[in-house]
Each structure stands twice: as structure tokens, then as C-alpha cells.
C-alpha positions as a printed NumPy array, in Angstrom:
array([[101.278,   4.267, -20.174],
       [102.528,   6.383, -22.538],
       [100.649,  10.04 , -22.933],
       [100.42 ,  13.244, -24.957],
       [102.792,  16.681, -23.759],
       [102.21 ,  19.983, -23.864],
       [105.447,  20.225, -25.937],
       [104.612,  17.69 , -29.16 ],
       [105.556,  18.983, -32.321],
       [103.846,  18.17 , -35.739],
       [104.728,  14.77 , -36.64 ],
       [107.548,  12.985, -38.701],
       [106.507,  11.836, -42.194],
       [104.545,   8.306, -41.157],
       [107.095,   5.442, -42.204],
       [106.751,   3.299, -44.92 ],
       [104.6  ,   0.59 , -43.784],
       [103.154,   2.257, -40.893],
       [ 99.609,   2.696, -40.167],
       [ 98.756,   6.503, -38.743],
       [ 95.951,   7.006, -36.017],
       [ 94.81 ,  10.786, -35.28 ],
       [ 91.876,  11.516, -33.352],
       [ 90.26 ,  14.891, -34.607],
       [ 87.443,  14.308, -31.881],
       [ 85.642,  12.417, -29.067],
       [ 88.981,  12.205, -26.684],
       [ 88.759,  14.103, -23.667],
       [ 85.169,  15.29 , -24.464],
       [ 81.792,  13.385, -24.546],
       [ 80.859,  13.707, -28.533],
       [ 82.366,  14.79 , -31.567],
       [ 83.849,  12.175, -32.182],
       [ 85.986,  11.554, -35.352],
       [ 89.037,   9.051, -35.872],
       [ 91.191,   9.802, -38.96 ],
       [ 93.08 ,   6.474, -40.131],
       [ 96.197,   6.566, -42.96 ],
       [ 98.017,   3.985, -44.752],
       [ 99.7  ,   4.335, -47.831],
       [ 99.279,   7.942, -48.415],
       [ 95.26 ,   7.213, -48.217],
       [ 92.551,   8.082, -45.556],
       [ 89.97 ,   6.456, -44.024],
       [ 87.739,   8.009, -41.633],
       [ 85.847,   6.599, -38.67 ],
       [ 82.469,   8.984, -37.852],
       [ 82.353,  12.017, -38.085],
       [ 79.735,  13.668, -34.753],
       [ 79.175,  16.815, -33.325],
       [ 79.643,  17.911, -29.495],
       [ 76.901,  20.008, -28.153],
       [ 77.797,  23.23 , -26.748],
       [ 77.768,  24.211, -23.034],
       [ 76.724,  27.608, -20.939],
       [ 80.446,  29.139, -21.751],
       [ 79.609,  28.64 , -25.066],
       [ 76.683,  31.336, -25.665],
       [ 75.205,  31.383, -28.905],
       [ 76.841,  27.998, -30.033],
       [ 74.646,  25.769, -32.067],
       [ 77.025,  22.761, -32.454],
       [ 80.861,  22.49 , -32.207],
       [ 82.399,  20.093, -35.203],
       [ 85.499,  18.48 , -35.675],
       [ 88.469,  20.282, -36.611],
       [ 89.3  ,  19.575, -40.604],
       [ 92.306,  21.817, -41.145],
       [ 94.836,  18.889, -40.995],
       [ 92.744,  16.419, -43.596],
       [ 91.285,  19.801, -45.804],
       [ 94.331,  19.924, -48.434],
       [ 94.154,  15.805, -48.499],
       [ 90.413,  15.347, -49.251],
       [ 90.938,  13.505, -52.457],
       [ 93.186,  11.22 , -50.301],
       [ 89.707,  10.208, -48.533],
       [ 88.753,   6.855, -49.284],
       [ 85.307,   6.855, -47.247],
       [ 83.768,   7.548, -44.26 ],
       [ 82.872,   4.642, -41.777],
       [ 79.843,   5.556, -39.72 ],
       [ 79.384,   3.252, -36.655],
       [ 75.674,   3.939, -35.599],
       [ 73.269,   7.175, -36.21 ],
       [ 73.949,   9.108, -32.479],
       [ 74.532,  13.04 , -33.266],
       [ 77.971,  12.545, -31.568],
       [ 78.898,  10.023, -34.313],
       [ 77.12 ,  11.302, -37.751],
       [ 76.764,  15.387, -37.613],
       [ 79.716,  16.929, -38.502],
       [ 79.245,  14.742, -42.014],
       [ 77.379,  17.352, -43.592],
       [ 79.937,  20.073, -43.007],
       [ 82.486,  17.714, -44.136],
       [ 80.751,  16.74 , -47.255],
       [ 80.422,  20.429, -47.856],
       [ 83.972,  20.494, -49.054],
       [ 83.642,  17.376, -50.676],
       [ 80.488,  15.749, -51.641],
       [ 81.599,  12.406, -53.288],
       [ 83.552,  10.859, -50.274],
       [ 81.69 ,   7.74 , -49.814],
       [ 79.939,   6.92 , -46.493],
       [ 79.973,   3.675, -45.334],
       [ 77.674,   2.265, -42.307],
       [ 74.818,   0.235, -41.877],
       [ 70.935,   0.221, -43.28 ],
       [ 69.41 ,   2.972, -40.617],
       [ 72.631,   4.9  , -40.072],
       [ 73.002,   5.706, -43.708],
       [ 68.894,   6.247, -43.356],
       [ 69.195,   8.93 , -40.464],
       [ 72.142,  10.999, -42.374],
       [ 70.991,  10.764, -45.81 ],
       [ 67.657,  12.545, -44.337],
       [ 69.779,  14.782, -42.491],
       [ 71.893,  15.701, -45.559],
       [ 69.013,  16.258, -47.265],
       [ 68.07 ,  19.355, -45.231],
       [ 71.869,  20.522, -46.836],
       [ 70.96 ,  19.391, -49.93 ],
       [ 73.85 ,  17.105, -50.654],
       [ 73.312,  13.264, -52.041],
       [ 75.827,  11.248, -50.646],
       [ 77.481,   8.529, -52.164],
       [ 77.041,   5.247, -50.166],
       [ 77.884,   1.667, -49.401],
       [ 74.849,   0.006, -46.905],
       [ 77.033,  -2.858, -45.209],
       [ 75.723,  -5.198, -42.695],
       [ 77.689,  -7.199, -39.761],
       [ 80.099, -10.271, -40.833],
       [ 80.659,  -8.012, -44.245],
       [ 83.913,  -7.586, -45.295],
       [ 84.844,  -4.884, -47.982],
       [ 87.884,  -3.246, -49.052],
       [ 87.798,   0.301, -49.301],
       [ 91.056,   1.984, -51.26 ],
       [ 94.124,  -0.012, -48.858],
       [ 91.707,  -0.998, -45.793],
       [ 89.974,  -3.864, -45.674],
       [ 87.094,  -3.791, -43.097],
       [ 85.537,  -6.234, -41.418],
       [ 81.929,  -4.905, -39.64 ],
       [ 81.045,  -6.767, -36.565],
       [ 77.667,  -6.34 , -34.762],
       [ 77.845,  -3.842, -31.564],
       [ 74.898,  -3.409, -29.212],
       [ 74.159,  -0.037, -28.33 ],
       [ 71.323,   2.339, -27.319],
       [ 70.538,   2.588, -31.258],
       [ 69.575,  -0.153, -33.371],
       [ 72.607,  -1.141, -35.875],
       [ 75.272,  -0.25 , -34.535],
       [ 78.555,  -1.819, -36.067],
       [ 82.441,  -1.867, -34.659],
       [ 85.082,  -1.784, -37.612],
       [ 87.967,  -4.002, -37.769],
       [ 90.402,  -2.256, -40.109],
       [ 93.288,  -4.255, -41.88 ],
       [ 96.577,  -2.647, -43.496],
       [ 99.95 ,  -5.17 , -44.228],
       [100.99 ,  -3.18 , -41.097],
       [ 98.757,  -4.601, -38.63 ],
       [ 95.051,  -5.063, -37.688],
       [ 93.303,  -2.037, -35.917],
       [ 89.715,  -2.281, -34.282],
       [ 87.767,   0.506, -33.687],
       [ 84.44 ,  -0.545, -31.269],
       [ 82.327,   2.64 , -31.954],
       [ 79.689,   2.835, -28.837],
       [ 78.97 ,  -0.471, -27.561],
       [ 77.83 ,  -2.385, -24.383],
       [ 77.035,  -6.318, -23.747],
       [ 73.107,  -6.333, -23.119],
       [ 72.316,  -9.834, -22.942],
       [ 68.669,  -9.68 , -23.686],
       [ 68.476,  -6.612, -25.97 ],
       [ 64.915,  -5.857, -27.37 ],
       [ 65.958,  -6.574, -31.055],
       [ 67.684,  -9.343, -30.38 ],
       [ 70.833,  -8.029, -31.626],
       [ 73.717,  -8.798, -29.339],
       [ 77.008,  -8.005, -29.446],
       [ 79.025, -10.463, -31.561],
       [ 81.631, -11.864, -29.024],
       [ 82.11 , -14.861, -30.968],
       [ 83.768, -12.414, -34.124],
       [ 86.095, -10.485, -31.804],
       [ 87.177, -13.674, -30.331],
       [ 88.244, -14.304, -33.656],
       [ 89.719, -10.733, -34.314],
       [ 91.514, -11.405, -31.133],
       [ 92.958, -14.786, -32.427],
       [ 94.038, -13.704, -35.886],
       [ 95.77 , -10.755, -33.601],
       [ 94.615,  -7.331, -33.141],
       [ 97.559,  -4.522, -33.035],
       [ 95.445,  -1.454, -31.723],
       [ 91.979,  -1.772, -30.085],
       [ 90.419,   1.811, -30.177],
       [ 87.962,   0.74 , -27.13 ],
       [ 84.842,   3.321, -25.965],
       [ 85.336,   4.626, -22.602],
       [ 82.319,   6.349, -21.406],
       [ 81.387,   4.276, -18.661],
       [ 84.724,   2.702, -17.784],
       [ 84.77 ,   4.166, -14.248],
       [ 81.375,   2.359, -13.777],
       [ 81.611,  -1.09 , -12.072],
       [ 80.   ,  -3.967, -13.17 ],
       [ 77.196,  -4.598, -15.91 ],
       [ 75.271,  -2.423, -17.44 ],
       [ 71.277,  -3.516, -16.746],
       [ 69.826,  -4.858, -19.739],
       [ 67.566,  -2.   , -21.549],
       [ 64.061,  -4.383, -21.133],
       [ 64.564,  -3.456, -16.881],
       [ 62.867,  -0.176, -18.095],
       [ 59.673,  -1.325, -19.351],
       [ 58.404,  -2.352, -15.996],
       [ 59.083,   1.34 , -14.247],
       [ 57.146,   2.934, -17.559],
       [ 54.32 ,   0.888, -16.72 ],
       [ 54.308,   1.776, -13.539],
       [ 54.479,   5.468, -14.276],
       [ 51.858,   5.197, -16.692],
       [ 49.156,   3.397, -14.975],
       [ 49.308,   5.473, -11.999],
       [ 50.052,   8.964, -14.731],
       [ 46.355,  10.64 , -14.296],
       [ 46.875,  13.588, -16.857],
       [ 48.931,  13.668, -20.282],
       [ 52.132,  12.018, -20.287],
       [ 55.36 ,  13.769, -21.816],
       [ 58.49 ,  11.948, -22.654],
       [ 61.964,  13.669, -23.415],
       [ 64.467,  11.493, -25.332],
       [ 66.779,  11.193, -27.843],
       [ 65.803,  11.903, -31.279],
       [ 67.534,   8.473, -32.157],
       [ 66.9  ,   6.439, -28.773],
       [ 64.588,   3.951, -31.032],
       [ 64.899,   1.425, -27.711],
       [ 63.533,   3.729, -25.664],
       [ 60.965,   5.131, -27.292],
       [ 59.72 ,   1.512, -28.816],
       [ 59.122,   1.055, -24.958],
       [ 57.327,   4.15 , -24.421],
       [ 54.888,   3.39 , -27.574],
       [ 54.377,  -0.608, -25.59 ],
       [ 53.48 ,   0.95 , -22.554],
       [ 51.148,   3.358, -24.427],
       [ 49.382,   0.716, -26.271],
       [ 49.091,  -1.181, -23.537],
       [ 47.212,   1.443, -21.381],
       [ 45.042,   2.642, -23.954],
       [ 47.025,   6.191, -24.974],
       [ 48.204,   7.609, -28.045],
       [ 51.   ,   9.175, -28.967],
       [ 52.452,  12.21 , -30.993],
       [ 55.699,  12.95 , -31.934],
       [ 56.749,  16.57 , -30.981],
       [ 59.992,  18.398, -33.382],
       [ 61.427,  17.852, -35.956],
       [ 64.233,  15.498, -35.68 ],
       [ 61.774,  13.267, -33.65 ],
       [ 59.108,  13.133, -36.219],
       [ 61.71 ,  12.483, -38.912],
       [ 63.618,   9.698, -37.216],
       [ 60.643,   7.976, -35.846],
       [ 59.471,   7.897, -38.953],
       [ 62.647,   6.748, -40.858],
       [ 62.713,   4.073, -37.77 ],
       [ 59.504,   3.187, -38.691],
       [ 59.422,   2.586, -42.649],
       [ 62.622,   0.508, -42.325],
       [ 60.959,  -1.86 , -39.723],
       [ 62.8  ,  -0.571, -36.544],
       [ 60.425,   0.783, -34.594],
       [ 57.031,  -1.63 , -34.376],
       [ 54.038,   0.564, -34.168],
       [ 50.609,  -0.454, -33.874],
       [ 47.811,   0.588, -36.351],
       [ 46.192,   3.834, -35.066],
       [ 49.174,   4.441, -31.893],
       [ 50.443,   7.045, -32.807],
       [ 48.391,  10.707, -34.335],
       [ 49.519,  13.975, -35.205],
       [ 50.266,  16.202, -32.409],
       [ 47.619,  19.055, -33.84 ],
       [ 44.4  ,  16.101, -33.247],
       [ 45.398,  15.841, -29.597],
       [ 43.042,  18.923, -28.27 ],
       [ 40.091,  16.023, -29.261],
       [ 41.618,  13.796, -27.012],
       [ 41.164,  13.799, -22.872],
       [ 44.312,  14.344, -21.518],
       [ 44.525,  10.706, -19.737],
       [ 44.668,   9.452, -23.323],
       [ 47.609,  11.281, -24.689],
       [ 51.611,  10.341, -24.645],
       [ 54.177,  13.234, -26.252],
       [ 57.315,  12.471, -26.864],
       [ 59.527,  15.246, -27.505],
       [ 63.402,  16.108, -27.521],
       [ 65.34 ,  17.97 , -24.502],
       [ 66.356,  15.398, -22.263],
       [ 69.277,  17.393, -21.661],
       [ 68.233,  20.809, -21.166],
       [ 68.676,  22.35 , -24.722],
       [ 67.46 ,  25.826, -24.465],
       [ 65.27 ,  25.814, -28.114],
       [ 64.267,  22.032, -27.675],
       [ 60.731,  21.267, -27.032],
       [ 61.187,  20.642, -23.314],
       [ 62.94 ,  23.413, -22.487],
       [ 60.418,  25.845, -23.983],
       [ 57.312,  24.04 , -22.47 ],
       [ 59.322,  24.649, -19.447],
       [ 59.371,  28.186, -20.311],
       [ 55.811,  28.715, -21.481],
       [ 57.343,  29.149, -24.744],
       [ 55.692,  26.376, -26.758],
       [ 52.252,  25.542, -27.67 ],
       [ 52.164,  22.398, -25.355],
       [ 51.365,  23.666, -21.992],
       [ 52.442,  22.44 , -19.064],
       [ 49.626,  22.011, -16.232],
       [ 49.151,  20.464, -12.86 ],
       [ 48.914,  16.959, -12.801],
       [ 51.033,  16.718, -16.207],
       [ 53.694,  13.717, -15.778],
       [ 56.978,  14.28 , -17.387],
       [ 59.792,  11.186, -17.995],
       [ 63.357,  12.435, -19.029],
       [ 64.238,   8.932, -20.081],
       [ 68.117,   9.358, -20.986],
       [ 71.212,  10.262, -18.842],
       [ 72.613,  13.134, -17.888],
       [ 75.691,  13.705, -20.417],
       [ 78.51 ,  15.706, -18.611],
       [ 78.241,  19.029, -18.611],
       [ 74.484,  19.075, -18.829],
       [ 73.379,  18.777, -15.536],
       [ 72.662,  22.133, -14.46 ],
       [ 70.558,  23.29 , -17.35 ],
       [ 68.912,  19.486, -16.776],
       [ 67.685,  20.793, -13.342],
       [ 66.669,  24.151, -14.496],
       [ 64.365,  22.269, -17.094],
       [ 63.246,  19.993, -14.145],
       [ 62.572,  23.02 , -11.767],
       [ 60.449,  24.738, -14.309],
       [ 58.342,  22.024, -15.48 ],
       [ 57.734,  21.467, -11.576],
       [ 57.082,  24.773, -11.005],
       [ 54.208,  23.986, -13.286],
       [ 52.796,  21.542, -11.774],
       [ 54.008,  18.462, -13.277],
       [ 55.14 ,  15.253, -11.506],
       [ 58.989,  14.844, -13.366],
       [ 60.154,  11.471, -13.377],
       [ 63.985,  10.707, -14.072],
       [ 66.867,   8.778, -13.639],
       [ 67.426,  10.521, -10.213],
       [ 64.294,   9.326,  -8.852],
       [ 63.217,   6.242, -10.845],
       [ 64.607,   3.767, -13.116],
       [ 63.89 ,   5.254, -16.606],
       [ 67.29 ,   5.333, -18.167],
       [ 70.118,   2.065, -18.531],
       [ 73.39 ,   3.377, -20.566],
       [ 74.225,   2.504, -24.17 ],
       [ 77.614,   1.99 , -23.039],
       [ 79.995,  -0.751, -21.693],
       [ 80.627,  -0.508, -17.809],
       [ 84.494,  -1.517, -16.252],
       [ 82.952,  -5.64 , -15.451],
       [ 81.695,  -5.592, -19.664],
       [ 85.173,  -3.707, -20.296],
       [ 87.61 ,  -6.337, -18.849],
       [ 85.474,  -9.325, -20.293],
       [ 85.914,  -7.848, -23.954],
       [ 89.698,  -7.25 , -23.535],
       [ 90.239, -10.641, -22.373],
       [ 88.762, -12.3  , -25.525],
       [ 90.094,  -9.411, -27.742],
       [ 93.823, -10.058, -26.131],
       [ 94.798,  -6.538, -27.988],
       [ 98.488,  -6.19 , -28.545],
       [ 98.027,  -2.288, -28.127],
       [ 94.965,  -0.159, -26.385],
       [ 94.001,   3.082, -27.162],
       [ 91.209,   4.274, -25.312],
       [ 88.67 ,   6.545, -27.059],
       [ 85.264,   8.281, -26.378],
       [ 85.057,   9.777, -23.008],
       [ 86.482,  12.529, -20.649],
       [ 89.811,  12.461, -19.323],
       [ 88.706,  10.468, -16.433],
       [ 87.143,   7.75 , -18.313],
       [ 89.922,   7.361, -21.034],
       [ 92.556,   6.664, -17.892],
       [ 89.974,   4.135, -16.14 ],
       [ 89.631,   2.55 , -19.29 ],
       [ 93.722,   2.418, -19.17 ],
       [ 94.11 ,   1.437, -16.475],
       [ 91.173,  -2.133, -16.999],
       [ 93.77 ,  -2.337, -20.692],
       [ 96.762,  -2.835, -18.418],
       [ 94.938,  -5.251, -15.618],
       [ 93.906,  -7.792, -18.445],
       [ 97.862,  -7.732, -19.56 ],
       [ 98.214,  -5.106, -22.008],
       [101.789,  -4.02 , -21.264],
       [101.439,  -0.571, -19.558],
       [103.838,   0.64 , -22.376],
       [101.39 ,  -0.119, -24.907],
       [ 98.097,   1.366, -23.642],
       [ 98.107,   4.773, -25.438],
       [ 96.429,   7.624, -23.689],
       [ 95.835,  10.479, -26.468],
       [ 93.71 ,  13.372, -26.64 ],
       [ 91.776,  14.81 , -30.033],
       [ 95.215,  15.889, -32.533],
       [ 97.888,  13.614, -30.636],
       [ 99.158,  11.189, -33.63 ],
       [ 99.486,   8.055, -33.007],
       [101.934,   5.65 , -35.504],
       [101.343,   1.816, -35.54 ],
       [104.643,   0.339, -36.95 ],
       [106.231,  -3.2  , -36.477],
       [103.458,  -4.199, -33.533],
       [104.005,  -1.184, -31.365],
       [101.475,   2.011, -30.889],
       [103.542,   5.327, -30.133],
       [102.542,   9.018, -29.979],
       [104.571,  11.095, -32.36 ],
       [103.197,  14.352, -32.711],
       [100.167,  16.337, -32.404],
       [ 98.234,  18.498, -35.136],
       [ 95.95 ,  20.923, -35.157],
       [ 92.305,  19.769, -33.757],
       [ 90.519,  22.752, -31.76 ],
       [ 86.892,  23.521, -31.956],
       [ 85.025,  24.675, -34.598],
       [ 81.838,  26.171, -33.756],
       [ 78.582,  26.787, -35.662],
       [ 76.644,  29.722, -35.149],
       [ 73.799,  30.012, -37.266],
       [ 75.223,  29.69 , -40.356],
       [ 77.947,  30.816, -40.036],
       [ 80.512,  27.688, -39.415],
       [ 84.02 ,  28.479, -38.045],
       [ 83.68 ,  32.436, -38.226],
       [ 83.066,  32.224, -34.156],
       [ 86.213,  32.164, -32.336],
       [ 87.405,  32.164, -28.617],
       [ 88.058,  35.854, -28.243],
       [ 84.341,  36.183, -29.682],
       [ 83.085,  33.561, -27.002],
       [ 85.298,  35.468, -24.585],
       [ 82.948,  38.648, -25.327],
       [ 79.821,  37.434, -25.196],
       [ 80.783,  35.97 , -21.663],
       [ 81.405,  39.526, -20.407],
       [ 78.689,  40.905, -21.995],
       [ 76.528,  38.456, -20.094],
       [ 77.913,  38.894, -17.128],
       [ 79.264,  42.154, -16.593],
       [ 77.292,  44.235, -19.36 ],
       [ 78.54 ,  46.853, -21.904],
       [ 79.979,  50.231, -21.007],
       [ 79.485,  52.885, -24.502],
       [ 81.847,  56.215, -24.482],
       [ 81.011,  58.773, -27.443],
       [ 83.51 ,  61.38 , -27.892],
       [ 83.687,  63.864, -30.79 ],
       [ 87.818,  65.491, -31.252],
       [ 88.792,  68.278, -33.325],
       [ 91.244,  66.463, -35.845],
       [ 93.841,  68.781, -35.957],
       [ 94.594,  69.418, -32.336],
       [ 92.85 ,  66.343, -30.418],
       [ 90.531,  68.787, -28.202],
       [ 87.068,  67.417, -27.137],
       [ 84.159,  69.412, -29.093],
       [ 81.835,  67.09 , -28.241],
       [ 80.293,  65.145, -25.309],
       [ 82.206,  62.363, -23.705],
       [ 78.572,  60.948, -23.41 ],
       [ 78.809,  57.685, -21.485],
       [ 75.476,  54.696, -21.522],
       [ 75.913,  51.483, -19.761],
       [ 73.934,  48.297, -20.692],
       [ 73.522,  45.134, -18.23 ],
       [ 76.488,  46.593, -15.967],
       [ 74.349,  47.273, -12.916],
       [ 75.232,  50.748, -12.859],
       [ 72.894,  53.709, -13.686],
       [ 73.972,  56.299, -16.199],
       [ 73.999,  59.117, -13.739],
       [ 76.529,  57.192, -11.529],
       [ 79.13 ,  58.057, -15.093],
       [ 79.05 ,  61.835, -14.323],
       [ 82.133,  60.971, -11.977],
       [ 83.704,  59.427, -14.565],
       [ 83.204,  62.331, -17.162],
       [ 86.177,  64.422, -15.944],
       [ 89.052,  61.713, -15.563],
       [ 88.142,  61.133, -19.409],
       [ 88.473,  64.598, -20.07 ],
       [ 91.684,  65.029, -18.252],
       [ 93.031,  62.168, -19.757],
       [ 91.914,  63.34 , -23.291],
       [ 93.452,  66.941, -22.763],
       [ 96.724,  65.723, -21.544],
       [ 96.691,  63.379, -24.528],
       [ 95.787,  67.055, -26.745],
       [ 98.945,  68.375, -25.797],
       [101.495,  65.611, -26.17 ],
       [100.151,  65.928, -29.852],
       [ 97.9  ,  62.353, -29.587],
       [ 95.33 ,  62.554, -31.915],
       [ 94.733,  59.405, -33.889],
       [ 91.388,  58.241, -33.114],
       [ 92.459,  54.341, -31.799],
       [ 95.176,  56.017, -28.989],
       [ 92.473,  58.28 , -27.782],
       [ 90.149,  55.534, -27.978],
       [ 92.705,  53.437, -25.773],
       [ 92.83 ,  56.082, -23.21 ],
       [ 89.241,  56.615, -22.6  ],
       [ 89.155,  52.424, -22.06 ],
       [ 91.377,  52.896, -19.585],
       [ 90.239,  55.467, -17.776],
       [ 86.876,  53.8  , -17.306],
       [ 88.06 ,  50.83 , -16.598],
       [ 89.959,  51.727, -13.667],
       [ 87.211,  53.996, -12.97 ],
       [ 84.64 ,  50.904, -12.958],
       [ 86.992,  48.424, -11.524],
       [ 87.781,  50.942,  -8.462],
       [ 84.256,  52.145,  -8.002],
       [ 81.918,  48.729,  -8.488],
       [ 84.57 ,  46.079,  -8.838],
       [ 82.855,  45.41 , -11.797],
       [ 84.979,  44.713, -15.579],
       [ 82.51 ,  45.262, -18.153],
       [ 82.886,  45.508, -22.216],
       [ 84.106,  49.42 , -22.44 ],
       [ 83.469,  50.328, -26.515],
       [ 85.058,  53.807, -26.784],
       [ 83.714,  55.616, -29.961],
       [ 86.059,  58.606, -31.004],
       [ 84.954,  61.168, -33.828],
       [ 86.622,  63.377, -35.617],
       [ 85.826,  66.875, -37.005]])
């Protein structure tokens, strides 16, 4: 199995007739999915998603793929194929289209409706091409065929990309639910035909490659939901992804069966469910869904609230309910259902929300104590089955952390893909398909781009390090006035601390050390403010470390007179 090496340099020029594949996100992480295909000087992008921040990224709203490697080639992009409508596959599109608005978007009806609603908020009117399973479209030099796959959102598609050098197939996210709620199966006969034709490179979803067996059907959740609804005495609050239409459908069915009304809470939930209902993907009995403002007129036992926040996101509705920072107040006897998986890295945040909800007396039902979630990604048994059908010549695991990619690679090797033709890459690693063989040839920039409020890319790793220090260790500010000619102290030093756990009075011990350092520097003729600030920083930092074993941010201010 080939794998990236930290010493990889920039890739060479793509050989004539070769197909280049560059993942800019989604490898080594769950989210931020984006893959760039290049042939004959033209580019085709598959997905452009976001990654949600973790605790060590304070203040960050979203994390985008790095567009640096394609920024000078926007005119070469023939289209962006969107495999489905989840945020980790479409959330980055508005930020890419800000740089060039007329890049065509290609996807299914629901996927395009979801991204168009999102782009409307960014005041972008996209060029779109709606496709269905079985359809073939020429997009520049890329002959694309779209294949139905089953996932946790309707209308998901895989894409087969034919070029004169060979065929690459990108599965997107998929599983093999044999009893899907919408009757739309993963089209194994279509994949078998592609396999017979010859799949030169298969890029396959790795998320559940570590999980043995097969994913249970989505409809298995219905019986559990009915039991929860039957036993709930007061309000039921369900937290789910705003795009998990199949899950919301089962919530609506259970509510209707038990005589409850449903209100959607949160802008994205209201918007997405409205789109799904209008397009016929969500069946809503008349009178079932009501506005959240009318709930005061209904008894608690007739209310179901559907909101976001199943991943513990701090600003989502459920987290705010847990923190008593929302108009909906959790009370004793409410039932809260977390109808989703735990995305790796979100466990602590989710359990913090669960504890907050239970503190106010809620009965919390989640994946750990009831079967209220099944995955949208193929497990190991399904992947083995899939590879035996597709018979790929080369395999490139995508969409997953390193453990998922490795597990998926092993599955491919077990089904007969030669070890040296299983390519384990990571974000930015460039893979060329030439003469039927896929090989790693170099690496391009593919770091995190942070969205913080209205700023995109302005926050750096250094900024985040400063935020972490401020959050964990606090800040100590030192104010000194010096003579601009002699460098002698004429005012201060004044020391103040915030969040450091050290009282201001304690800094009386360090003031003589600051004075001694500045007096010594004045005698040596050092009067430049920046140098004086560095001397102050070292003196205070050494004292705080020796006295308290802490490392707060030290902010010296030197004013000349």
C-alpha cells in the first residue's frame, strides 16, 4: 500500500493523457470533503464541504478547504459535482463561488435546492445542472455518469468520471440499506456494469470501515421511537441534523400516530424541512406541523419540537436549552431524543449537553441507551460486497480519519486489489492515474481555512494558540512609561491580571524585577520600546512560571515621553 510521506514535494507536471486526483479535504478527518480531478488542463471538483470546529479551535464557526492550489485556475474549472446535501459536502460552496460565481453546480434536485437556499443567503445565484441517477453528462473533457446510492439524506449520488485515460468512480457517502424508507436502493447493478467496463480508480467512503457486518435498516428506528413517544408524559424534543430528512420523517410519523403536533426550531431546520416538504421528499399530514409560537396554546403531552444541536454545538438550539439560554425551557419530565451519531471529536460537547438537560429533569434518549440512530455509511461487510462487485484496479479510501482509511484499505486488499495499487493519501496529497496505475506524485497546500464571523482565512494557527492561552492561562498586562532619551522609568510599572488566577497584589514581588531589568537596559543604552517590551515579558514570565507554574499571555506596553 502506498502512502504519503512528509518529505513529499510539489507534484510534477501531469503527464499527457494522465488523470490527476487531489483531495483538498475529507482525508484524515470527518468533514470538509473536496476532491479535484484534472485532465487535459481542465478541472472537475467533487463536493466542497465544511468541517465543524473542535474545542481546541475557540471562536471558530467553520473550517473550509484551502482553495490556494486552484485559486489561479478558477477559469479551468468545468463544474462542481455535489454528491448529496450534507454540510460536510456542500457547506464550502458559497465560499468558493465568492471567488468565481459562474462555476456550474451539478447535482440532484434536493441537493441543488439545499445549496441554492444557502447561496441565497450569500446573495449568489448559481448556474446549476440537475441530474438524476442513470444520466450521463459531458462536463468539459469529463464524461460523468450518475449512480443512485442510499445514504441518510435522499437523492444521494455517486459519480463515474470517464476520461480517455480511464474511469474513476467517487462513491460519495453511501450504505446498502435494503429496506430504505424512500425505496431508493444503492444501484448495485449499475456499479456491476461499471465494474465490467473497468473501474481504474475507486474512491470509496471509509467512515464505517472499522465496523463489522452490515448497517441496520433506517426503518428499525421506528419501533423504538414509537415506544419513546408512547411512554413520554410531557413534551418531546428531538435533536437531529437539519438535513436528515429520513429521520425527521419517522419523527413526524410517530408524532402523527400519537396525536402530537410538531414544531421545527432553528433557521436551518425550518428552511431545510420546508424545502423537503415542497419537493415531496417529506410527507407531512395536514395540520401536523405548527409554528413554534403557537405551542403555548397546546398541552405539553401534544408537543414535539424538532431542533438542531445533536453534536453539542454551542450555539445550536439544544445546547442553549441545556444552558437555560433559549426561549424553550427544559422542565422536569420532558423527553429529549438525540437522533444522531457522535461525530468523532464531539463526544465531550455532547455529553456536556446531556448532563445539562438531565440537570433540569429531562429524560434523555440517545444512541448509548436506545436504538435511535443508524449510520448512513457502509460497514465492513457492505464494503467487501461492494468491492467484489466493482472489482477496481486501484482503490483510494476517502472520507474518514486515518483509522478509517487504513481499515478500508485492508478491506480492498482482502478482495484482491493489489497492495501496491491501494493508495492511502491525505489532504493535499496528489495522486496520478497513468497507464492504469495510481501513484502518489507530490503534495500541495491543503491546510485549514477558518471562518470566524465575517472573516475568512484571517484567523491563523498562531491566533488560535493565543486564544487557547487566553482561555486556559489568562493574561497579564504590564504598563510602563520611560524617558525616550535615557530609557529610564518615569511612570509605573503597573501590572494587572485577568483570568490568570493571580491577584494583582501578588505582582508586587515582580515589580522590583521589572525595574531592575529596565534600569540595567538603560545603562546599556537600550531605549527601543520593542526591546524593552521583550525584557519585561521575560522578567514577568520567569517570575510567574517559578512562582505559580503558569504560562499566561504577557502583554507589555511601553510608552515613551
